[in-house]
Each structure stands twice: as C-alpha cells, then as structure tokens.
C-alpha positions in Angstrom: 0.2 -0.6 0.0 1.8 3.6 -0.6 2.2 5.5 2.4 -0.8 8.4 1.6 -3.1 5.8 1.3 -1.8 3.7 4.2 -1.3 6.9 6.6 -5.2 7.9 5.6 -6.2 4.4 6.4 -4.4 3.9 9.7 -5.7 7.4 10.9 -9.5 6.9 9.8 -9.2 3.1 12.2 -7.8 4.9 15.1 -10.3 7.1 15.4 -12.6 4.8 14.8 -11.4 2.2 17.4 -11.1 5.4 19.9 -14.1 6.7 19.4 -15.9 3.0 19.7 -14.5 3.1 23.0 -15.9 6.4 24.3 -19.3 5.1 23.1 -19.2 1.3 23.4 -22.3 0.6 21.5 -25.0 -1.6 23.1 -22.3 -1.8 25.8 -20.3 -4.2 23.7 -16.2 -4.5 24.4 -13.5 -2.2 23.5 -11.7 -5.0 21.7 -14.5 -5.6 19.4 -13.6 -2.7 16.8 -10.3 -3.0 17.7 -9.4 -6.3 16.9 -10.7 -6.3 13.5 -9.1 -3.2 12.8 -5.4 -4.1 14.0 -5.9 -7.4 12.1 -6.8 -4.7 8.7 -4.3 -3.0 9.0 -1.6 -5.9 8.6 -3.8 -7.4 6.4 -4.0 -3.9 3.5 0.0 -3.8 4.4 -0.3 -0.6 6.0 1.9 -2.1 8.9 4.0 -5.3 8.4 3.5 -8.4 10.3 7.0 -8.2 11.5 6.5 -4.5 12.6 3.0 -5.2 14.0 4.9 -8.7 15.5 7.0 -6.2 17.4 4.5 -4.4 18.8 2.6 -7.3 20.2 5.9 -8.5 22.1 6.6 -5.2 23.0 3.2 -4.7 24.8 3.2 -8.6 26.2 5.2 -8.6 29.3 2.5 -5.1 29.8 -0.8 -6.1 29.3 0.3 -9.6 31.5 1.1 -7.4 34.4 -1.8 -5.2 33.8 -3.7 -8.9 34.1 -2.0 -10.0 37.1 -2.8 -6.5 38.9 -6.2 -6.5 38.2 -6.9 -10.1 39.5 -4.8 -8.6 42.3 -7.4 -4.9 43.0 -10.6 -7.2 42.7 -9.4 -10.0 45.6 -8.9 -7.1 47.6 -12.5 -6.1 47.0 -13.5 -9.1 47.5 -11.4 -10.1 50.7 -13.0 -6.2 51.9 -10.4 -3.7 51.5 -12.8 -0.7 49.9 -15.7 -1.3 52.4 -13.0 -0.8 54.9 -11.4 2.4 53.2 -15.4 3.5 53.3 -15.9 2.8 57.2 -12.7 4.7 57.4 -13.6 7.7 55.0 -16.9 8.1 57.5 -15.4 8.0 60.8 -12.5 10.0 60.1 -14.9 12.9 58.3 -17.3 12.5 60.9 -20.2 14.4 58.6 -17.2 16.9 57.6 -17.6 17.5 53.9 -14.0 19.2 53.6 -12.9 16.2 56.2 -13.9 14.0 53.4 -12.1 15.6 50.4 -9.0 14.8 52.4 -9.4 11.3 53.3 -10.9 10.5 49.8 -7.6 12.8 48.6 -5.4 10.2 50.8 -7.6 7.2 49.9 -7.4 7.6 46.2 -4.1 9.0 45.6 -2.3 5.4 47.8 -5.0 3.4 46.1 -4.2 4.6 42.6 -0.4 4.4 43.3 0.1 0.7 45.4 -3.4 -1.0 43.3 -3.6 0.9 40.1 -6.3 3.3 38.7 -8.4 0.9 37.6 -9.0 -0.2 41.3 -9.7 3.8 41.9 -11.9 3.8 39.3 -13.8 0.8 39.1 -13.8 -0.3 43.2 -13.3 3.0 45.0 -15.6 5.1 42.8 -18.8 3.7 44.5 -17.4 3.4 47.9 -17.4 7.3 48.1 -20.3 7.2 46.8 -22.0 5.5 49.2 -19.8 7.2 52.2 -20.8 10.2 50.9 -24.5 9.5 51.4 -23.7 7.9 54.5 -22.0 10.9 55.8 -24.7 12.9 55.0 -22.6 15.2 52.2 -23.1 16.5 48.3 -20.5 13.7 46.5 -19.8 16.2 43.6 -16.2 17.2 44.6 -15.8 13.6 46.1 -16.6 11.8 42.8 -14.9 14.2 41.2 -11.4 13.6 43.2 -12.0 9.8 42.1 -12.5 10.8 38.5 -8.8 12.9 38.7 -6.7 11.5 41.7 -6.9 7.9 38.9 -5.0 10.1 36.4 -2.4 12.2 38.6 -2.6 10.0 41.3 -0.7 7.3 39.2 2.6 9.0 38.4 4.1 7.6 41.2 4.8 3.6 40.4 5.9 2.1 37.6 2.8 -0.2 38.6 0.3 2.7 39.2 -0.9 3.2 35.4 -0.1 0.9 32.0 0.8 4.5 30.7 4.1 4.1 33.4 4.3 0.1 32.6 5.2 1.1 29.1 7.2 4.2 30.4 9.1 2.3 32.8 10.2 -0.1 30.2 11.6 2.7 28.0 13.0 4.9 30.5 15.8 2.5 31.7 15.7 2.9 35.5 15.1 0.2 38.4 12.1 0.1 40.3 12.8 2.2 43.1 14.9 4.8 41.2 11.6 5.3 39.3 9.7 5.8 42.3 12.6 8.5 43.8 12.1 10.3 41.0 8.8 10.4 40.5 7.8 10.8 44.2 8.3 14.9 44.4 5.9 15.1 41.0 3.6 12.8 42.4 2.9 15.5 45.8 2.9 18.3 44.4 0.3 17.5 41.7 -1.4 16.5 44.2 -1.0 19.3 46.6 -2.0 21.3 43.9 -5.1 18.9 42.7 -6.7 19.9 46.2 -5.8 23.3 46.7 -8.2 23.4 43.8 -10.7 21.4 44.3 -10.9 23.3 47.5 -11.5 26.4 46.0 -13.6 24.8 42.8 -16.3 23.3 45.3 -16.4 25.8 48.2 -20.0 25.9 47.9 -20.6 22.0 47.7 -18.0 21.3 50.8 -19.6 24.2 53.0 -23.4 22.6 51.6 -24.9 19.2 53.9 -27.8 17.0 52.8 -29.8 14.9 55.8 -27.7 12.4 56.9 -28.9 8.6 56.0 -28.5 5.8 58.8 -25.1 4.7 59.4 -23.7 1.4 58.7 -21.6 -1.7 60.2 -17.6 -1.1 60.2 -16.6 -4.2 58.5 -13.5 -5.4 60.2 -9.4 -4.4 58.5 -8.4 -7.1 56.0 -5.2 -7.9 57.0 -4.3 -10.6 55.1 -5.4 -8.7 51.9 -3.1 -5.3 53.2 0.0 -8.1 54.1 -0.2 -9.9 50.6 -0.1 -5.8 48.6 2.7 -4.8 51.3 4.8 -8.1 50.4 3.8 -8.0 46.6 5.3 -4.6 47.1 8.3 -5.1 48.4 9.1 -7.5 45.8 8.5 -5.1 43.1 11.8 -3.9 44.9 13.6 -6.5 45.0 12.7 -8.0 41.7 13.8 -5.1 40.7 17.3 -5.2 41.9 17.7 -8.5 40.4 16.4 -8.3 37.1 13.2 -9.6 37.4 9.9 -8.8 35.7 7.8 -7.4 37.8 4.8 -9.2 36.1 5.5 -12.1 38.1 6.5 -10.5 42.0 2.6 -9.4 40.7 1.3 -12.7 39.8 2.1 -14.1 42.5 0.5 -11.8 44.8 -2.4 -12.1 42.4 -2.3 -15.9 43.0 -2.2 -15.9 46.4 -5.1 -13.7 47.4 -7.6 -15.5 44.0 -6.5 -19.1 46.0 -7.0 -18.1 48.6 -10.7 -16.9 47.9 -11.2 -20.2 45.3 -10.7 -22.2 48.7 -13.4 -20.2 50.8 -15.7 -20.4 47.4 -16.1 -16.8 47.3 -14.5 -17.1 43.3 -15.0 -19.7 40.9 -12.2 -20.0 37.9 -14.5 -18.4 35.3 -14.7 -15.7 37.7 -10.7 -15.0 38.2 -10.2 -15.0 34.6 -12.9 -12.0 34.4 -10.9 -10.2 36.8 -8.1 -10.0 34.3 -10.5 -7.8 31.7 -9.5 -10.0 28.9 -11.2 -8.5 26.4 -9.5 -5.1 27.4 -6.4 -6.3 27.6 -6.8 -7.6 23.8 -8.2 -3.8 22.9 -4.6 -3.0 24.4 -3.2 -4.9 22.2 -5.2 -4.8 18.8 -4.9 -0.6 19.7 -0.9 -1.1 19.9 -0.9 -2.3 16.7 -3.4 -0.1 15.0 -0.9 2.9 16.4 2.5 1.2 15.6 0.2 1.8 11.9 -0.4 5.2 12.0 3.5 6.1 13.6 5.1 3.8 10.6 3.1 5.8 8.0 4.4 9.7 9.4 2.7 10.4 12.5 6.6 9.9 14.4 7.8 12.0 11.6 5.8 15.0 12.3 5.8 14.8 16.3 9.9 14.9 15.7 9.3 18.2 14.3 7.6 19.7 16.6 9.3 17.7 19.8 11.4 19.7 22.4 15.1 18.2 22.3 16.8 17.5 25.6 16.2 16.8 29.2 16.8 20.8 30.5 14.0 22.7 31.9 12.5 24.0 29.2 12.1 21.0 27.1 11.1 19.1 29.6 7.9 21.7 30.2 7.6 21.3 26.2 7.4 17.5 25.8 4.9 18.0 29.2 2.6 20.1 27.5 3.1 18.3 24.2 2.1 15.1 25.4 -0.7 16.4 27.2 -2.4 17.6 24.3 -2.6 14.4 22.2 -3.6 12.4 25.2 -6.2 14.5 24.9 -6.8 14.5 20.6 -5.6 10.8 20.5 -6.0 9.2 24.3 -3.1 8.0 26.8 -2.4 5.3 26.3 -2.3 5.9 21.7 -0.3 8.9 23.1 2.3 7.4 24.9 3.1 4.9 22.7 3.8 7.7 19.6 5.7 9.4 21.7 7.8 6.7 23.8 10.5 5.9 20.8 10.9 9.3 20.3 12.1 10.1 23.8 13.4 7.5 24.4 17.2 8.3 23.0 16.9 11.4 25.2 17.1 9.9 28.5 14.7 9.0 31.6 13.7 13.2 31.6 12.4 13.2 28.4 10.2 10.0 29.1 9.1 11.0 32.8 8.2 14.3 31.4 5.8 12.2 29.0 4.5 10.2 31.3 3.2 13.5 33.4 2.3 14.9 30.2 0.0 11.7 29.7 -1.2 11.3 33.3 -2.3 14.5 34.1 -3.2 16.3 31.0 -6.7 13.8 30.8 -8.1 15.5 33.1 -9.1 17.9 31.0 -11.9 15.6 28.5 -13.3 13.0 29.3 -11.9 10.7 26.2 -7.9 12.3 27.9 -8.0 8.1 29.3 -9.9 5.0 29.6 -9.8 4.9 32.9 -12.2 8.6 33.0 -14.4 7.4 30.7 -14.8 4.4 32.8 -15.5 6.5 35.5 -18.4 8.8 33.7 -19.9 5.0 32.8 -19.7 3.9 36.6 -21.1 6.9 38.3 -23.9 7.3 35.5 -25.1 3.5 36.5 -25.2 5.1 40.2 -27.5 7.3 39.1 -25.3 10.2 39.4 -24.6 12.7 35.9 -21.1 14.6 35.0 -21.7 17.8 33.4 -19.5 18.3 30.4 -19.1 21.6 31.4 -18.3 21.4 34.6 -16.1 18.8 34.0 -14.2 20.9 31.6 -14.1 24.1 33.4 -12.9 22.2 36.2 -9.8 20.6 33.3 -8.7 23.8 32.4 -8.0 25.2 35.7 -6.5 21.8 36.9 -4.9 20.7 34.2 -1.9 23.5 34.3 -1.6 23.9 37.6 -0.9 20.3 38.4 1.2 19.8 35.2 3.9 22.8 35.7 4.9 22.7 39.1 4.7 18.5 38.1 7.1 19.1 36.0 9.4 21.8 37.4 9.2 19.1 40.5 10.5 16.3 38.0 14.0 18.7 37.1 14.8 19.2 40.7 14.3 15.4 41.2 16.7 14.8 38.2 19.1 17.0 39.9 19.2 15.9 43.1 18.8 12.3 42.5 20.0 12.0 39.5 19.4 9.4 36.8 
C-alpha cells in the first residue's frame, strides 16, 4: 500500500477504535472493533507483519502485568479492603465535607499508586458514593476527586498505570529509582489538585444533606493488606535482581485468588474475568493500530515539534505536547507514539511524557480510558456528570498540576540523578 493511503487508513481506523471505546455501542467491549482494525492494517499492508508482531512482543509483558494487577485489585475488594476504606472515610470525616475530601484524596492517591488507577475508578468510586450518602454530604467534589486522582496520582510507581509500565520499560530505570524521581512530582501534583478542589467546590464543601443511617464498621482485611505489602516489597527486590515485575504481581494475584477459591468466594471463571481479557486484547490491538499510524508519518510529524534534550524548558514542552496529544488521541496511544521519540533523550524526557499523559487527560472525557470508565460507573449509580463543569475544572487543574509537577521532576533529576 502506498504511504498516503496507508496513512489515511491507519488514522481513520485509530479514530474509529477510539470513538468505539468512548461510545461502546450497546455496551460491547472495546476489543470488538480494535481487534478487526488491527487485522485490517496488517492485511492491507499499512503495517508489516514483522512490525505488528514486534509491537505485540513489546506490549506482551506489560499486558501480562496489567492482568495480574487487575486480579490483585479485584480480590482485595473481595477481601473487603474497599469496604473498610469507606468505613474509615466515614469515621474520619464525621460528616464534614472538607474532611471527607481530604480522606478521599489520601485514599485515592494511595490506592491509585499501589493498586493502579483501575482500582480507584472501578472499586473506590462506588464506595465514595456510598460514604458521601452515609456522611450526609454532597457527592460531587468527592466523585470528581476519584476521576482526577485516578490520572494524577498514578505518577508514583511503575505499577500505577499502564502508561507507567510502558514508560518504565523505555526509561531503563530500576523500580526504586523510578519511584524516587517521581515522588516529588506526585506529591506536588496531588497538592495542587487538592488546593484547587477546595476552591472550585467551595460551595459544595460548605453544604450538607440529610444524613442517612450508619452502617456497621467492617473488619480490616489484614491478609489482603499483608499480601499487597509483600507484593510491593517484591517489586523492589525483583527490580534489583533483574526479575520482571510481572512475575511478582502474578504471585500476589495467585495468593489472593487462591484464597478466594479455597473459601468458595470465587470460581476459576471469575478469576479469569477479573483479569479483563477483553480489555487486554483491546490494548494489544490498539498498540498495533497506533504502530501503523506511527510507521506512516505521525512519528516524523511529531519529531519536528518535539523539544530536544532534557533541560527544564524541554521537559515543560514535552509534558505539554504529551498532554495535548493525550486529549486528541487518548493517553494510551499518545504514550505509545511519544516513547520511541523521547527514549533517546534519556529518562527525564520519558518521565516528562508520563506527566503529560497522566495529568493531561483530566481535561476531557476522552483523555484516558479511566475517565471514560469512571463516567459510566457514576451514571450507573444515578449521578450525572456535566460536561461543562468537568471541562472548566480540567482547564484549571491540568496546568495547575502539570507545570509544578514538571518543575518538580526537573528538581528531582538534579538531586537524585539518573
């Protein structure tokens, strides 16, 4: 296929795949269109089979890791971890909206960092809704916090987000060095969001509604907490000895899933479903389609506008470009496109891409798959999200978090080094 036709076809298919993921007609999985689209770009010659297979091989370990983390998060929920979190939030807030927002920020940040953003969106958001009703406060600020922190708070660890896993593989950093470099940007970004939320939702945080009846406090799931703690420690040890973190995540997932199977809280089928195989297929297929777009001209176009080097100005430019691209084509395709172009500039440029694709999606619904999923979950529980309000908040929050986080990354690079 000639280059202009291949470029047109690959871009059209990418737009179609992303539109399908946003709309999901009749609730059909994202993979329903993505997998045939990947097959079409290969069949028509828009991408060679060798390049397609290379992309699948590159994404394979990352997707395997994601599957294990999804299983781990699901069975933490089965153990009652998120119910215990809701009870803690209700107790600590004592019916005060401002204190509840602080508790949501603390929990959502920790859960996103340790169990990935999917756990915050899928498992914590319904708990926050129930806790707000139980505490007699308006739910809106706390719901928006779950959405924003599922993106912003995923900066800390390689395991926090699929984009992080891809950046981790491209950066050449160890697990601990990655976390050390991103700790300050993570704290700064969350702090900026928190201050903005307190101002933006000032009226909601002063209001209260009729308090509903309280629920019993569940027991703390010690086994789940110990398993997660051991898994995190395993990531550090595995990175030091050169073992892929996917194996550590698999062990943690098997421990919790095995316990649920023995206690008849799950079946082999529910274990498989908790890994979201349809979504994993979507990620692989999307990677092939994006690679076709990159091979047919997008990489050359971005190379002309992408800042060079890893100085402060370059890092700010890279983060801003990544944020814009995430909102145009979604953060996962954006990181797949930008990582090969920035990897040669060193870990600093790669991590600046990560700041852009993790914070930037808070601007639009389509910026990240997590935000799309959050919106569906909120609507399923009878709450509406106003597009205008979401966008106004994003227009303030994205630059307020992205710029200081990038400055913090530059400072970390000077102090910690690479």
